[in-house]
C-alpha positions as CSV (number, residue, x, y, z in Angstrom):
1,X,0.0,-0.1,0.0
2,X,1.5,3.2,-1.2
3,X,0.8,6.5,0.6
4,X,0.1,9.7,-1.5
5,X,2.1,11.8,0.9
6,X,4.7,11.5,3.6
7,X,2.3,12.9,6.2
8,X,-0.3,10.3,5.2
9,X,2.4,7.5,5.8
10,X,3.4,9.1,9.2
11,X,-0.2,9.4,10.3
12,X,-0.8,5.7,9.5
13,X,2.3,4.6,11.4
14,X,1.4,6.9,14.4
15,X,-2.3,5.5,14.3
16,X,-1.0,1.9,14.4
17,X,1.2,2.9,17.4
18,X,-1.6,4.6,19.3
19,X,-4.0,1.7,18.7
20,X,-1.4,-1.0,19.6
21,X,-0.6,0.8,22.8
22,X,2.9,2.0,21.9
23,X,1.7,5.5,22.7
24,X,-0.9,5.0,25.7
25,X,-3.7,7.3,26.5
26,X,-2.4,10.5,27.9
27,X,1.0,10.2,26.4
28,X,2.5,13.5,25.0
29,X,3.6,13.2,21.3
30,X,6.2,15.8,20.6
31,X,6.6,16.9,17.0
32,X,10.3,17.4,17.0
33,X,11.0,13.9,18.8
34,X,8.7,12.2,16.3
35,X,10.5,14.1,13.4
36,X,13.9,12.9,14.6
37,X,12.6,9.4,15.1
38,X,10.9,9.0,11.7
39,X,13.9,11.0,10.0
40,X,11.7,13.7,8.6
41,X,11.1,17.4,9.0
42,X,8.6,18.7,11.4
43,X,6.1,19.7,8.9
44,X,4.7,16.2,7.7
45,X,4.6,15.3,11.3
46,X,2.4,18.3,12.3
47,X,0.2,17.5,9.3
48,X,-0.1,13.9,10.6
49,X,-1.0,15.0,13.9
50,X,-3.7,17.4,12.7
51,X,-5.1,14.4,10.8
52,X,-5.1,12.2,13.9
53,X,-6.8,15.0,15.8
54,X,-9.5,15.0,13.1
55,X,-10.0,11.3,13.7
56,X,-10.2,11.7,17.5
57,X,-7.0,9.8,18.3
58,X,-5.0,12.8,19.7
59,X,-5.8,16.3,21.0
60,X,-3.7,19.2,20.2
61,X,-3.2,21.2,23.5
62,X,-1.7,24.8,23.3
63,X,1.7,25.0,24.6
64,X,1.9,21.2,25.3
65,X,1.4,19.6,21.8
66,X,-0.5,16.4,20.9
67,X,-1.8,14.3,23.6
68,X,-3.1,10.8,22.9
C-alpha cells in the first residue's frame, strides 16, 4: 500500500502505534521527537498530528503539543 504523501504515511504509522498501545492514552507526542525518530522534517509530522486530531486519536493542546 503506497501513501500519496509523507504525512499520510506518518499518520498511518502513528495511528498503528496508538492503537497498539505503543503510545498510551495521555502520552504526549512531541513533534520534534517524532520528526527525529522518523527521520523527517517537522512539517509532515504536524500535518499527520492534525489528521489524527480530526480522527479523535489525539488532542492538540496549546503549549503542550499532541496528547493521545
